[in-house]
C-alpha positions in Angstrom: -251.5 -8.6 -49.6 -250.3 -6.3 -46.4 -248.4 -3.4 -45.7 -246.5 -3.0 -42.3 -244.4 -0.4 -41.0 -242.6 0.3 -37.8 -239.4 0.9 -36.2 -236.8 -1.6 -34.9 -234.1 -1.0 -32.5 -231.9 -3.6 -33.7 -231.4 -6.4 -36.5 -232.8 -9.0 -33.9 -236.1 -6.5 -33.5 -236.3 -6.4 -37.3 -235.9 -10.4 -38.0 -238.9 -10.6 -35.6 -240.7 -8.2 -37.3 -240.7 -9.8 -40.5 -241.3 -13.3 -39.4 -244.1 -11.9 -37.5 -245.7 -10.1 -40.6 -244.9 -13.3 -42.8 -246.7 -15.7 -40.4 -249.9 -13.3 -39.9 -250.0 -13.4 -43.9 -249.8 -17.3 -44.4 -246.4 -18.3 -43.9 -245.3 -21.0 -41.5 -242.3 -20.4 -39.0 -241.1 -23.8 -37.8 -237.6 -24.0 -36.0 -236.7 -20.5 -36.9 -237.5 -21.3 -40.6 -239.8 -19.7 -42.8 -241.9 -21.5 -45.6 -244.6 -21.4 -48.2 -245.5 -23.4 -51.3 -242.4 -25.2 -51.4 -240.0 -22.4 -50.8 -237.7 -21.9 -47.7 -236.0 -19.0 -45.9 -234.0 -18.7 -42.8 -233.0 -15.1 -40.9 -229.9 -14.9 -38.8 -228.6 -11.7 -37.0 -225.9 -10.1 -35.3 -225.4 -6.6 -34.1 -224.1 -5.3 -37.5 -226.2 -7.3 -39.8 -229.4 -9.2 -40.8 -228.9 -12.1 -43.0 -231.5 -14.2 -45.3 -230.4 -17.8 -46.5 -232.9 -19.9 -49.0 -233.4 -23.5 -49.3 -235.2 -26.4 -51.0 -236.2 -28.1 -47.6 -235.5 -28.2 -43.9 -234.4 -30.4 -41.2 -235.6 -29.3 -37.9 -233.8 -25.8 -37.7 -231.5 -27.0 -40.6 -232.1 -25.2 -43.7 -231.3 -27.8 -46.8 -230.2 -27.3 -50.1 -229.0 -23.9 -49.8 -227.1 -21.8 -52.3 -223.1 -21.4 -51.7 -224.1 -17.6 -50.0 -226.8 -15.9 -48.8 -227.7 -12.0 -48.7 -227.9 -9.4 -46.3 -228.3 -5.8 -45.1 -225.7 -4.3 -42.7 -224.2 -1.6 -41.0 -221.1 -0.5 -42.9 -217.9 0.5 -40.9 -217.6 4.2 -41.3 -221.4 4.7 -42.2 -222.9 2.9 -39.2 -226.4 2.5 -39.1 -228.0 4.3 -36.1 -231.1 2.5 -34.6 -233.6 2.7 -34.4 -234.7 2.4 -38.2 -237.8 2.6 -40.2 -238.9 -0.5 -41.6 -241.5 -1.1 -44.3 -242.5 -4.6 -45.2 -244.8 -5.3 -48.5 -246.2 -8.9 -48.6 -248.1 -10.2 -51.5 -249.8 -13.6 -52.5 -250.1 -15.5 -55.9 -247.2 -15.2 -56.5 -245.6 -14.8 -53.0 -243.4 -12.3 -52.7 -241.9 -10.1 -49.7 -240.1 -7.1 -49.5 -238.5 -5.4 -46.8 -236.9 -2.0 -47.0 -235.1 0.0 -44.0 -234.6 3.7 -43.9 -231.9 4.9 -41.6 -229.5 7.8 -41.1 -232.3 9.9 -43.1 -231.8 9.2 -46.6 -230.2 5.8 -46.6 -232.0 2.6 -47.9 -231.5 -1.4 -47.7 -233.6 -3.9 -48.6 -233.9 -7.7 -48.2 -236.3 -9.3 -50.3 -237.7 -13.0 -51.1 -240.4 -15.2 -52.7 -241.5 -17.8 -55.3 -241.4 -17.4 -59.2 -244.6 -18.0 -60.9 -242.9 -18.7 -64.2 -244.3 -21.9 -65.5 -241.8 -24.6 -66.6 -238.5 -23.4 -65.0 -238.4 -26.3 -62.7 -236.8 -26.2 -59.1 -238.9 -24.4 -56.2 -238.9 -21.1 -57.8 -237.4 -19.4 -54.6 -235.6 -16.0 -54.9 -233.8 -14.1 -52.8 -232.0 -10.7 -53.0 -230.6 -8.1 -50.6 -228.2 -5.2 -50.4 -225.1 -7.4 -49.8 -223.9 -10.8 -50.4 -223.3 -12.9 -47.2 -219.4 -13.1 -47.8 -218.7 -9.5 -48.2 -216.8 -7.7 -45.3 -218.8 -4.7 -43.9 -215.6 -3.3 -42.5 -213.2 -3.1 -45.6 -212.9 0.1 -47.5 -214.3 -1.4 -50.8 -217.3 -2.7 -49.0 -218.4 0.9 -48.2 -218.9 2.1 -51.5 -221.4 1.4 -54.5 -220.1 1.2 -58.1 -222.8 1.8 -61.0 -222.4 1.6 -64.8 -224.8 3.5 -67.3 -224.8 3.3 -71.0 -227.3 2.2 -73.4 -226.0 -1.5 -73.7 -225.7 -2.2 -69.9 -226.6 -0.7 -66.7 -226.6 -1.5 -62.9 -224.5 -2.3 -60.2 -220.9 -3.5 -60.5 -220.6 -5.6 -57.4 -216.9 -6.4 -56.8 -216.6 -6.5 -52.9 -219.0 -3.8 -52.4 -222.6 -2.9 -51.6 -224.4 -5.2 -54.3 -227.8 -3.3 -54.1 -230.0 -6.6 -55.2 -233.1 -6.7 -56.8 -231.5 -8.4 -59.8 -229.6 -5.0 -60.4 -226.6 -6.4 -61.3 -224.9 -5.7 -64.8 -221.9 -7.1 -66.4 -220.6 -10.6 -66.1 -218.5 -12.4 -63.8 -218.5 -9.9 -61.2 -217.7 -11.8 -57.8 -220.3 -10.7 -55.4 -223.8 -10.5 -56.7 -226.5 -10.4 -54.1 -229.6 -12.2 -55.8 -230.3 -15.9 -56.3 -232.9 -18.2 -57.8 -233.7 -21.9 -57.7 -234.7 -23.4 -60.9 -234.3 -26.5 -62.7 -233.3 -25.6 -66.1 -230.2 -27.5 -67.7 -230.0 -29.4 -64.7 -228.7 -26.7 -62.4 -230.4 -25.4 -59.3 -229.4 -22.2 -57.7 -228.7 -19.5 -60.3 -226.5 -16.6 -59.3 -226.9 -13.4 -60.8 -224.3 -12.0 -63.1 -222.4 -15.3 -63.4 -221.7 -15.2 -67.2 -221.5 -18.9 -67.7 -224.2 -20.7 -69.8 -226.3 -22.9 -67.6 -225.0 -21.5 -64.4 -225.7 -17.9 -64.3 -228.3 -15.3 -65.0 -228.7 -11.5 -65.3 -231.4 -8.7 -64.4 -231.3 -5.4 -65.0 -229.3 -4.9 -68.0 -231.7 -6.1 -70.1 -233.5 -3.0 -69.7 -230.5 -0.8 -70.0 -231.6 1.3 -73.0 -234.9 2.6 -71.6 -233.4 3.2 -67.9 -230.8 5.1 -69.0 -233.1 7.2 -71.3 -235.4 8.0 -68.4 -237.0 10.3 -67.1 -238.7 11.5 -70.4 -237.1 14.6 -71.5 -240.2 16.1 -72.8 -242.6 15.8 -69.8 -240.4 14.3 -67.2 -242.8 11.4 -66.9 -241.6 8.2 -65.0 -242.1 4.8 -66.6 -242.0 1.4 -64.5 -240.0 -1.4 -65.7 -240.6 -4.9 -64.9 -237.7 -6.7 -62.7 -236.8 -10.0 -64.3 -234.1 -12.9 -63.9 -233.0 -14.1 -67.2 -230.9 -17.5 -67.1 -228.0 -18.1 -69.7 -228.9 -21.5 -71.2 -226.4 -24.3 -72.3 -227.8 -23.8 -75.8 -226.6 -20.2 -75.8 -230.1 -19.1 -75.7 -232.0 -17.2 -72.5 -235.0 -17.9 -70.4 -236.9 -15.8 -68.2 -236.9 -17.5 -64.8 -238.4 -14.6 -62.9 -240.9 -11.8 -63.3 -241.6 -9.9 -60.1 -245.5 -8.9 -60.1 -244.9 -6.2 -57.4 -241.5 -4.4 -57.8 -240.4 -2.4 -60.6 -237.1 -0.6 -61.9 -237.3 3.2 -62.3 -235.2 6.2 -62.3 -236.1 8.7 -59.1 -235.0 12.3 -60.6 -238.4 13.5 -60.1 -239.4 11.8 -57.1 -238.6 12.0 -53.6 -237.6 8.7 -51.7 -240.4 7.1 -50.0 -243.0 9.1 -52.3 -246.3 7.2 -53.7 -247.1 7.5 -57.3 -250.3 6.5 -59.0 -250.7 4.6 -62.3 -254.5 4.2 -62.8 -255.9 2.4 -60.0 -252.4 1.2 -58.8 -250.5 3.1 -56.2 -246.3 2.5 -56.2 -244.0 3.5 -53.5 -240.5 4.7 -54.6 -237.2 3.8 -53.3 -233.6 4.5 -54.0 -231.3 1.7 -54.4 -229.3 2.9 -51.6 -229.4 6.7 -51.4 -230.5 9.2 -53.7 -228.0 11.9 -55.4 -229.4 13.9 -58.4 -225.9 15.6 -58.8 -224.5 12.3 -60.0 -227.4 10.6 -61.2 -225.7 7.8 -63.3 -223.6 6.8 -60.2 -220.0 6.1 -60.3 -218.1 3.5 -61.9 -215.8 0.9 -60.3 -212.6 3.0 -60.5 -214.1 5.6 -57.9 -217.3 4.3 -55.8 -219.6 6.2 -53.8 -221.9 6.5 -51.0 -225.0 7.0 -53.0 -226.7 5.2 -56.1 -227.4 8.1 -58.1 -230.9 8.5 -59.3 -231.5 4.6 -59.6 -234.3 3.2 -57.9 -237.3 0.8 -57.6 -241.1 0.9 -56.7 -243.0 -1.6 -54.9 -246.8 -2.0 -55.4 -248.2 0.0 -52.2 -251.4 -1.5 -50.5 -251.4 0.7 -47.4 -253.9 3.4 -46.9 
């Protein structure tokens, strides 16, 4: 386990920091591709984004067996990232999980994360990746600049139609067009599953399974936080469901009563808390697709903290 923090003057610098941190913690970097335990990931960057693609193998510098899209964090027209940014990289093994969170412009956050599922019997490589945007989303159009949230007892999370998709399997609803999380498995003879694609044997969902408890948080009697597991759940051809990913070192939460970046303690464990994008306690459930906003209410997540 490792926790690395620092500042980056560009997305190129951030890519280098992530790659160096991974290599120092057991990953292999060959021809620009990171690999470990049968999972392959490749970063690329430009002045306004850092992109991550997943694959099932490599031929030299070419990533093989990739899904149709990658994921990215980016600088949005009208809300441009002012460099340098502060980054935090959380790296875990058994199972392999890597989380990179950036904080910029005072109170904005984005993330890129990747790893390998340890759920047995799902086939495929188990590689997963998630980011703040899907790679085909424009960073310049008006709709891409907004976050759209839904919150009710049966479904909650981001509605990623041409927007900031947030990632960490946080998409709810079915058939939304730009989900930003993917996992490679082998159930129903399908490889990469795209979050929120509501087709049996083709899609999966995440945060909506925990809608009831997340919309009821924090506890009204004592304002306590509950950390909720992050799962990806596949739709099956038999109309059943199968958990294909259960992140061991990240949790969903509501951040009404914590400051972004705060470390909280549960027993012997410490967890660092982040907003999905930007905290706004005055509109804690976020806003729907009819409006959109430059915040994510009090929806957030925590990553196990191993620093000192």
